[in-house]
ZAMARGU-4260 file (C-alpha; in steps of 0.2 Angstrom, whole numbers, plus 5000, padded with zeros to 4 digits):
<rodrens>
0) 5202/5069/4956 | 5192/5053/4960 | 5176/5064/4963 | 5179/5073/4947 | 5180/5057/4937
5) 5164/5049/4944 | 5155/5066/4945 | 5150/5063/4963 | 5156/5066/4980 | 5162/5049/4982
10) 5178/5052/4993 | 5180/5064/5007 | 5190/5079/5001 | 5198/5089/5015 | 5213/5099/5018
15) 5219/5087/5031 | 5231/5073/5024 | 5228/5055/5027 | 5209/5055/5027 | 5208/5041/5013
20) 5213/5026/5024 | 5205/5013/5012 | 5202/5010/4994 | 5186/5017/4987 | 5177/5010/4971
25) 5166/5021/4960 | 5158/5020/4943 | 5167/5032/4930 | 5155/5045/4923 | 5166/5055/4911
30) 5164/5049/4893 | 5154/5034/4898 | 5142/5035/4884 | 5157/5034/4871 | 5167/5021/4880
35) 5155/5011/4891 | 5155/5006/4909 | 5171/5007/4918 | 5176/5007/4937 | 5188/5019/4946
40) 5198/5015/4962 | 5204/5028/4974 | 5218/5022/4985 | 5225/5028/5001 | 5242/5038/5001
45) 5258/5028/4998 | 5272/5031/5011 | 5287/5031/4999 | 5298/5026/5013 | 5290/5009/5015
50) 5285/4995/5004 | 5267/4996/4996 | 5254/4989/5007 | 5244/4972/5003 | 5229/4982/5000
55) 5237/4994/4988 | 5245/4979/4979 | 5227/4971/4978 | 5220/4987/4970 | 5233/4988/4957
60) 5231/4970/4953 | 5212/4973/4950 | 5216/4988/4938 | 5219/4988/4920 | 5226/5006/4920
65) 5235/5015/4934 | 5235/5034/4936 | 5249/5041/4947 | 5245/5058/4954 | 5259/5070/4957
70) 5259/5087/4965 | 5265/5100/4953 | 5269/5113/4966 | 5281/5101/4975 | 5289/5095/4959
75) 5296/5078/4955 | 5304/5070/4971 | 5314/5055/4973 | 5299/5047/4981 | 5289/5050/4965
80) 5303/5042/4955 | 5302/5027/4967 | 5284/5024/4964 | 5286/5026/4945 | 5300/5013/4945
85) 5288/5001/4955 | 5274/5004/4943 | 5285/5002/4927 | 5288/4984/4932 | 5270/4979/4932
90) 5260/4973/4917 | 5249/4989/4917 | 5246/5005/4907 | 5253/5019/4918 | 5249/5037/4916
95) 5254/5052/4926 | 5242/5066/4932 | 5252/5081/4938 | 5239/5089/4949 | 5237/5107/4956
100) 5244/5114/4940 | 5240/5132/4937 | 5235/5138/4920 | 5252/5146/4918 | 5262/5130/4921
105) 5275/5132/4907 | 5289/5133/4919 | 5284/5117/4927 | 5286/5107/4911 | 5305/5106/4911
110) 5305/5097/4928 | 5293/5083/4922 | 5300/5081/4905 | 5310/5065/4908 | 5295/5056/4914
115) 5294/5042/4901 | 5275/5038/4902 | 5261/5049/4896 | 5258/5064/4908 | 5245/5077/4910
120) 5244/5094/4919 | 5228/5095/4927 | 5219/5104/4942 | 5206/5094/4951 | 5201/5108/4962
125) 5197/5119/4946 | 5192/5104/4935 | 5205/5108/4922 | 5212/5095/4910 | 5202/5080/4919
130) 5191/5077/4904 | 5205/5078/4891 | 5215/5066/4901 | 5201/5053/4904 | 5197/5054/4885
135) 5215/5050/4881 | 5216/5036/4893 | 5200/5027/4889 | 5203/5029/4870 | 5220/5020/4872
140) 5215/5005/4882 | 5219/4989/4874 | 5204/4980/4880 | 5188/4985/4889 | 5189/4987/4908
145) 5181/4971/4915 | 5182/4977/4934 | 5164/4974/4935 | 5167/4955/4936 | 5180/4957/4950
150) 5169/4969/4960 | 5152/4961/4957 | 5142/4975/4965 | 5128/4975/4952 | 5119/4959/4954
155) 5125/4955/4972 | 5116/4958/4989 | 5123/4974/4997 | 5126/4971/5016 | 5130/4987/5026
160) 5140/4984/5042 | 5137/4998/5054 | 5140/5002/5072 | 5150/5013/5084 | 5169/5015/5082
165) 5180/5001/5086 | 5166/4987/5087 | 5176/4977/5074 | 5168/4982/5057 | 5184/4982/5047
170) 5190/4966/5056 | 5174/4957/5051 | 5175/4962/5033 | 5194/4957/5031 | 5190/4940/5040
175) 5175/4936/5028 | 5183/4941/5012 | 5199/4932/5016 | 5211/4947/5013 | 5217/4963/5020
180) 5203/4974/5013 | 5200/4987/5026 | 5213/4996/5038 | 5212/4989/5056 | 5218/5000/5070
185) 5215/5002/5088 | 5213/5021/5084 | 5194/5025/5082 | 5188/5033/5066 | 5201/5025/5055
190) 5188/5020/5042 | 5179/5036/5034 | 5173/5031/5017 | 5162/5016/5014 | 5173/5001/5009
195) 5166/4987/4998 | 5172/4969/4996 | 5164/4954/4988 | 5162/4936/4994 | 5152/4921/4988
200) 5141/4911/5000 | 5130/4897/4994 | 5132/4902/4975 | 5126/4920/4979 | 5137/4935/4979
205) 5137/4947/4993 | 5145/4965/4994 | 5151/4968/5012 | 5152/4987/5015 | 5163/4993/5029
210) 5157/5010/5035 | 5163/5023/5046 | 5159/5023/5065 | 5144/5031/5070 | 5146/5043/5085
215) 5134/5052/5096 | 5129/5069/5090 | 5138/5078/5104 | 5155/5070/5098 | 5152/5073/5080
220) 5153/5092/5078 | 5168/5094/5066 | 5164/5093/5048 | 5174/5077/5044 | 5164/5067/5057
225) 5148/5074/5050 | 5153/5068/5032 | 5157/5051/5039 | 5139/5050/5047 | 5130/5056/5031
230) 5140/5043/5021 | 5136/5029/5033 | 5117/5034/5032 | 5118/5035/5014 | 5125/5017/5013
235) 5111/5011/5024 | 5098/5018/5011 | 5107/5010/4996 | 5110/4993/5005 | 5098/4977/5005
240) 5103/4971/5022 | 5110/4981/5037 | 5121/4972/5050 | 5122/4982/5066 | 5138/4977/5076
245) 5138/4979/5095 | 5152/4976/5107 | 5147/4961/5117 | 5155/4969/5133 | 5146/4985/5131
250) 5129/4979/5125 | 5116/4989/5116 | 5117/5008/5118 | 5104/5022/5115 | 5113/5026/5100
255) 5112/5009/5093 | 5093/5009/5095 | 5093/5025/5084 | 5102/5016/5070 | 5089/5001/5072
260) 5075/5013/5070 | 5082/5022/5055 | 5085/5005/5046 | 5068/4999/5050 | 5059/5015/5045
265) 5068/5013/5028 | 5062/4995/5027 | 5079/4987/5027 | 5082/4969/5032 | 5091/4970/5049
270) 5102/4959/5059 | 5111/4963/5076 | 5127/4955/5079 | 5136/4955/5096 | 5155/4955/5091
275) 5170/4951/5102 | 5160/4937/5111 | 5176/4929/5115 | 5180/4943/5127 | 5165/4939/5138
280) 5166/4922/5147 | 5155/4910/5137 | 5146/4926/5132 | 5134/4927/5147 | 5118/4926/5137
285) 5107/4925/5154 | 5114/4942/5159 | 5109/4949/5142 | 5093/4940/5140 | 5081/4955/5144
290) 5090/4965/5131 | 5090/4952/5118 | 5072/4947/5121 | 5067/4966/5119 | 5077/4966/5102
295) 5068/4951/5096 | 5050/4955/5101 | 5050/4974/5099 | 5060/4976/5083 | 5058/4958/5076
300) 5077/4957/5071 | 5089/4942/5070 | 5101/4943/5085 | 5117/4932/5085 | 5134/4932/5094
305) 5151/4929/5085 | 5170/4934/5086 | 5177/4942/5070 | 5195/4941/5076 | 5194/4923/5083
310) 5183/4917/5068 | 5169/4911/5080 | 5151/4910/5073 | 5155/4917/5056 | 5146/4903/5047
315) 5131/4906/5057 | 5132/4925/5053 | 5133/4921/5034 | 5119/4909/5035 | 5108/4922/5044
320) 5112/4935/5031 | 5108/4922/5017 | 5091/4918/5025 | 5087/4937/5027 | 5091/4939/5008
325) 5080/4924/5003 | 5065/4931/5014 | 5067/4949/5007 | 5067/4942/4989 | 5052/4930/4993
330) 5039/4929/4978 | 5022/4927/4987 | 5008/4922/4975 | 4993/4934/4974 | 4981/4919/4978
335) 4990/4915/4994 | 4989/4933/4999 | 4971/4935/4996 | 4967/4919/5006 | 4971/4930/5021
340) 4956/4941/5018 | 4945/4928/5010 | 4933/4915/5017 | 4946/4902/5017 | 4958/4911/5028
345) 4962/4903/5044 | 4954/4911/5059 | 4956/4924/5065 | 4956/4934/5049 | 4964/4951/5047
350) 4947/4959/5045 | 4940/4951/5061 | 4956/4954/5071 | 4959/4972/5067 | 4955/4984/5081
355) 4944/4998/5076 | 4945/5016/5083 | 4926/5016/5088 | 4910/5008/5085 | 4906/5010/5067
360) 4891/5006/5055 | 4892/4993/5042 | 4895/5007/5029 | 4910/5013/5038 | 4917/4996/5042
365) 4935/4992/5037 | 4936/4979/5023 | 4951/4973/5014 | 4947/4969/4996 | 4963/4964/4987
370) 4981/4962/4991 | 4996/4959/4980 | 5015/4960/4981 | 5023/4977/4975 | 5041/4973/4976
375) 5056/4963/4983 | 5071/4968/4994 | 5063/4977/5003 | 5047/4966/5002 | 5032/4977/4998
380) 5014/4972/4999 | 5000/4983/4992 | 4983/4981/5001 | 4967/4989/4994 | 4952/4991/5005
385) 4938/5002/5011 | 4939/5016/5025 | 4958/5012/5027 | 4961/5031/5028 | 4951/5031/5044
390) 4963/5019/5053 | 4975/5026/5066 | 4993/5021/5067 | 4990/5007/5080 | 4977/4999/5068
395) 4988/5000/5053 | 5003/4992/5063 | 4991/4978/5069 | 4987/4974/5050 | 5005/4974/5046
400) 5010/4962/5061 | 4995/4951/5057 | 5000/4949/5039 | 5018/4946/5044 | 5014/4933/5056
405) 5002/4924/5044 | 5016/4923/5030 | 5029/4917/5042 | 5040/4932/5040 | 5043/4937/5058
410) 5061/4940/5056 | 5058/4952/5041 | 5051/4970/5041 | 5039/4972/5027 | 5032/4987/5020
415) 5013/4987/5017 | 5005/5001/5007 | 4987/5003/5012 | 4977/5010/4998 | 4959/5016/5001
420) 4946/5011/4988 | 4930/5022/4987
</rodrens>
């Protein structure tokens, strides 16, 4: 039903129960032109034999309207009545969606007649009655949904927290935001859908995105695991900063290098965090020195150690993310950029220090004429010059590294678009 309302494949829909372990946010698409922007929150299942979880209470408190989804085929149970009794005590508008209702559902009406709040017979699988229900709900809202202020995902910096299963991604999100946002378990693969939570740091809003654990290809053959991987990669593409978590005891694996390569190829600001540093005695940096040095030199990424569980080094982590965000949103004056290729540029200039593929004549010589900024987050520079199309990959990479070094952006991967001028 959540996917029908947002008109996207936002949550994993599968025949196995309990796949939705965390709450999921989405922007409603049905009747948006008529009623404006509104947010939809998909929650995990409520075990009626226990009290509602803190996460479920938090989601309900953020909502202006609550839709209780019941199963028409199973009928109205005592557990459903218990949930209705709990929701009726809240200062919320409550509606009941009786899902899995066949077109001939006349015989079902009697069983649900004594439900006091408004109810709708719908079928999410066949998309029956969803639009009518949402039109009725949105029309009868007493005030506009203002969840955007609570979520703060529009004008905030999106930080994707990725890594292998059980490296502490959910624990880190919960510790940073200050409440139980993601489910934490010793069982790997608990988080499947990306979970978003907002926090403020130095008067700037960040949206921390907890993603599903990335497994190696050989261990991800079943369909649910593949969906988790695809959603995590999609989250990386839509984020501003990627934070790769690594277990301090295990260190960097080949699979982590693949994630680093994917993030950098898509021009994402990247930081590598060694979590669980409290489990390693004094976090033996000397033993990890070759590994850390290779990360810093080869990939030009920020590397830091912390413990999400023990709250060690989290201020340094947030400061690093804040610094990366400022670098990615740097506004570089065009005059400053063009000084790199002009006569006033400090030696060696880009033109002089660029390796050529072979001895060329003056006519075929590389010459950068003009450079300007093309965008922020990711930082994009556009360079115009002669015979750039004749450069090989090594020469293009040399130009990129030279500009990055001269601008003092060594910890940030910038994208330079080279355009040939005839």
